N, C-alpha and C positions, 0 to 999 in steps of 0.2 A: 256550406257543405261540407261532410265529413272528407277528411284527406287520407287517413289510413284507418283500417279497420281490421281489428282481430276478430278472428272467428272461433269462438270457444266451444267447438263441437268437433264432429268428424263424419265421416260416410257422406251418404247422398246428400244431407242437408248442407254441409259445409260447400259441398261443390257447388250446390243450388245458389246459396249465399254469393260465392265467388263469382258466378255467372253474372248476376245482377249488380255486383259492385264494380265489377270490370267495365260494364255497359256503360256505367255512370262515372266513370274516370276515378274510381276509389282504390287506393293501393289495398291489396290483402294480405294480412298475415295469418297463416295456420299454425296450430299447436298440433302436436301428435304425441301418443304413447310408445313405448318400447315395441308394442304390438302392433302400432301402425306405422311403424318405420318402412317409408317408401311407398306409403298409401297414394293412391290417385289424388286426393283431395290436397294433400300436402305438396305433391309435386305441381299442381295447378296455381299455387296460391303464390303471389310474388314473394314472399318470404316465409319460411316455416320454422317453427322453433321446437325441440324435442322438450317433452316435460319429464321423461323417466316414468318406470313404473308399467305396468301392464293393466292392472285392475282398475275400475273408474275412481277408488279411492285415491289411488296412488298418482293418478292423472288427471283426467278431465274435472274431477270433483275436487281437485286441490286448488284452492281459492288463491293461495299466495303464489303458488306456481304460474297460474294462469294470467294473474295480475303483474307479476314478474315479467313475463314474456311480452305483455302489451306495453309495459313501460320501456323495456328493452328496444324495442323497435319504435318508439315514440309513436304509437297509435293515439287517436284522440276519439275513438269510440270501440265498443265490444260488442258482437253479435252472439248472443248464446245458443242460437238454434232453438231446438226443443229438447227435452230432458236434462240431465245433467246439472248445470247452474241455472239453467232458465227461469226456474221459478222459486229461486233462492234470495231472499230479501237481504240477507247478510252481505252477498255477492255485490248486490246493488249497491248497498251503503259503502262497502269497499271501493267500489269504481268511482263514485261520486267524492269521496275522500282524497282519491288519487288525480282527481280531474278528467276522470274517463266518461265519456257518454254511454249510457247503457241503452241499447236498442230494444225497447220493451218499456214497461210501466214503472213508475216509481216503486221504491220498497214497500210504502205502505199499501199500494194497491195490491202488490204481491201478497201481503201479510193479509188482506182481507179477502182476496179471490185464489191466490196460488195454493193456500192451504185449504184443503177441500172441507175440512169440518168449519172452519170459521167462515169460508164462503157461503155454506149452507145457512149459518146465523145471520150473515149479512144480507141475504135474499129474504130472508123471513122478516127483518125490520123493514126491509122497503115493501113487504107486502106481496111478495112472490111465493108461490106455492112450492113446498119442497116435499122430497119423498120421506116419509117418516123415519126417523132414525135416532142416533145418540150424538153425543159430543164424543171428544177424546176419551177412550177408555184406557186407562193407565195400568190396569193388570187385568188379570184372568176373572176376579172376583166382579170388577165393573163391567167386564164383557158379559158375564153370565147374568148380572141384573139387567143390563140393558136390553139383552135377547128375550128375557121375560116379559119386558113390556111392549117391545116390538112384535115378537112372536116369529117362529120360524116359517120359511126360510129366511135367511139372512145375507147380506153381503159384507163381508169384513174388508175394509178398504184401506189402504195406506194414505194417511192425511196428507203428505207431501207428494203423492204417487201421479202417475200419468201413463197413458199407453197400456193400461190393464195391468201393469206391474204392481205386486202388491196387493192383488184382489182375490178374494175367495168365497165361493157360494159355501154356505153352512146349512145342513139339512136338519139338524139336531144337537142337543147339547153334548152328547158322545163326541163329536168331531170338533168341538169348538176349541179345547186346550191345544190340540197339535196345531189348528189352523192359526191360532192366536201367536203361538210361538214362531211359526215358519213364516207368515206375513210380516211381523214385526221385524224379523231377522232380514228377510228379504228387502223390505223397505229401507232398512238400516244401510244395507250394502248398496243398492240401487240411488238412493237419494241422499244418504248420511242422516236420515230422521227415521227413527222406528216408529212413531206414534201412529195409531190405528183408529177408526170409528166404525160404527154399524150402520147400516141402511137396511129397510125392509125390501125384500126381492119381489118385485112387481110380475106379475102373469103376462104373458105375451107383450112385453114392451118393445117400444121402438126408441133408438137411440138416434136423436136429431139434434143438431147443432146449428148455431147461428154464428157466423164470422162477424166481427165489428172491429172497426176502426175509431179512434177518437183522438183529435188533434189536441193541442196545448191551448186552444182558445175554445174548445168545448164542442166544435163541431163533431157529429158523429155520423157514421156510415153504417148501416146494418145491410147483410147480403142474404140472398136467397138460401135457403137452408140446404144442409148436407145430410144425407141419410146415410147413418153408420152403424147399421144394425147386423151385417154380417160379420162375425165376431168369433174368435176360438179362445179359449182361456181369457175372455174378457178383454182381448186386445183386437182392434179392428184389423180386417183384411180386405174388405171391400167396401169403397164408399162412392156414393153418387149424389149429383144435383141436377135438377130438383128431385125431390123424393116423390115417389108415387102414391105414397100415403098421406101427405099433407095436403090439406085442402087451402084455398085463397085465405078462408077466415082464420084457419089455424096459423098460417104462415105471418099473416098479420099480427096476431097475437103473440107468436113468439118473437117476432121483431121487435115489437112493442115492450115485450118484457126485457129482452136483451139490452134495449136500449136504456130503459128504466135503471137496470142494473148498473152499466158502465158510467151514466149521469149521476147515479146515487151516490158513487165513491170517487167521482172525479177522475176515473180511469184515463189514460193517455197511452196511445199506440195500438198495436194488434193484440186482439184478445178472441177467445170463442166461449160462448156461452151455450154449455150443454143442457139439453132436456132429455127427460124419459117421458114418453107418451104411451099411455095405455091403449086398450083396443076401442075405447069410447072417444078417444082423441082428447082426454083430460090431460093436460101437461103439468109436468113436475120439474124445478130447477133441479139440476143433478150436480154439475160443478162448474167451474169456470178456469180456462186455460189462459193463464196470462202469457201467452207467446204464440207463435206461428204454430199450426199443427201440420202434421204429417200431411193430411190430405188438402191441404190449401190449393193444390193444382186443379182440382175440378171447379173450385171456384174461379180460378184463373182462366180456365179454358171456356166458361160461359160468359164470362165478361170482358176477357180481353185484357184484364188488368195485371199488373205486377206487384203482389202483395209485398214481395220484400222490398220493391222500391218504394212503395207506401211507408212502410216501417222506417226506411232510412230518411225519407224526406221529413216524416213527423218528428224523428229524433232531432233532425238538424233545425227543428224550429219552423218548418213551412207548415202553411194552413192547407187543409183537405180543399181540393178544388172541386170536388164532387159533393152532391147531395144524394139521399138516398132515391129520390125519383129521377136521378140523373144516371142511375146504375141500369146499363141496358144489358138484358141476359139474352143468349141465344144458343137455342138447342139443348143438348144434354150431354154430360160427361161422367164417365165412370173412372174409377181409380183401383188399380189392384196392387197390393203389396207382394213382392216378391221375396219369399225368405228362404234361407239355406235351412230346410227342415224336411223331415219324413213327411210327406204329403196325406198319410192317413192317420198318422198318431200325433202329428204336429210337434214332435220333439226335434229340439235343434240339430243342424248336420255340419258342423264345423269341416273345415278342410280346404285344400288348394283347388281353385278353379281351375281346371284343364282345358276347358273348351268353353269360349263365351260369343256369342252372337247377338246383338240386339235386334228388334224389327224396328222398321221405319216405313214412313208412308203418310199420307194424308189423314189429319186427325189422330195422330199418334205420337206421344210424346213419351220419352224415358228419363227419370231422373235416377241415375245410377251411382253406386258408392264404389263399384268394383269393376274389374277388367281382368282379362287372360293373365292367368299365373298369380293373381292375387290370393292371398288366404284369409277366410273367414275364420277368426278366431273364437274362442269360447267365452272371451272376456265381456262380450258386448250383445246388444240385441242383435239377432242374426239377419236383420233385413238388408238384402243386398241392392234392391231397386224398387222404384215406383214406376207402374206402367198407366199411363193415363190414354183415355181415347175420347175423342169429342164427335159428335154428329148433329144433324140436322133434328134428328130423333133419338129417343132411347133406344129403339132397335137398331138404328144404324151405329150408334156408340157401341153397343153390345157386339153386333156383327165384326165391326173393326178390332173389338177387345179379342175376341175368339181368333181373329185372323192374325192379330199380333203375339197373341200366346203360342199360336203353332209355329211362330217364326222367331220365338225367342227360346235360344238352346245354349244352354249351361251345362257342362259336365264336369265330373270331378267330385261333387257332391250332389246330395239330394236336395230338391227344391219343392216348394209347393205348387209349382206350375199345374202338374197334373189335376190337383184339387182345385185350382182355379178354372181349369176349363171344364170340370164336372160342374162346378158352381154356375157359371155364366151359361151352360148349356141347359139347366135344368128347367123344368116348366115352373118350379117354384119362383125362380129368378125373373125368369121371362114375364110371369103374371104382375110382379112386383108386389108391393104391400106386405112384404115379409117383416116378421119381427126378429128379436136378437135370439130366437131359437133355430134360426135357418140352418146352422151347421148340424145341430142335431136332428133335424128334419130330414136333411139331404142324407145322413147316415142311416135313417131309417127307411128311406127310399133305395138302399143299397149302394152307397157310395163306395165304389172300388178304384183307387187309382192307379 
């Protein structure tokens, strides 16, 4: 088993990994930027090392600094969390060169799946349907040519992206030049990779994903789907499992396609295969995330499994003790992402938290990255926490979510809690079956937070 684990991330996911590692008797080492000096996750680790700098490029994306920190503390493994270096094959290769275990797939799997454009090509070779789109577009001229073939509207996406970062919907050729420059620049800052590609934008799409695990002996687990269609700026805000839109037949087909993909490339460890499903329940491979997802707690809530523990055990060479038929699911789970942002315009709202009180109770879980008097800086994603509720039915989980949101008090900064209350209270959400236009439809119904 792993003895000392460096966590190459920050905030709530760093705390989440620390919690499981400590339960397993693994020593934890945190790294932090100057902007995160004194942060909660750094205080909770057994040891912490400053990386210097404030921006991601100066700190959490600096491979040499992160590797140096791991070696200085004699770590034998690195967990990347999500974002930052989690889908960087060069980082994985560097870890291997210096004798560090990487909690995730091999570099080649990340190249095939972590790069969104390459993942599309890989899925196509395996016979899995993909959304019509392009390969990497190197300049504006190539983007123009691709749009002529695909036809508007299109999505311009960062090839190394995730979490909706570096994604733009483009309606016409006039908007393309500025969108191309802005998306490329944002991708370079967020991921250290400015490459972009294009996909056809589908009407009334549902964003459905399948959590997968595969061990080093080729055993595969696929889990019940997660519905991730409540999004703003193409970034997920609310997730649930199971989906109200997915039928038993569609669930079987999605899990089968996900298993085919990971087996086809010899994938190892945790991953998520994402699909877009149209109103007729035709599904298309969208992308694959070669890491743990932000929304993994909803899967944990309905299965009772610790997905971080599964990651660590697979990394240590252990064989999965479960098979697909052995995964027992119970009830429904919801997750709400609590952001430091204006609840109507969804603009970030950095600042110091002057009041902080988390909800508690049966079926309520909070994965938080901040506490009282912490400062939410403008340098990173403004996610404060994830609020997860579980119930024997979807309605019980929804009622618990609203109860918890009423008791989640954060002052000193704006948060999206008022928006979340409106969303979970809306007839549109209660009915289920919503698509990725949920937020737009909510605004048309008169959203006022």
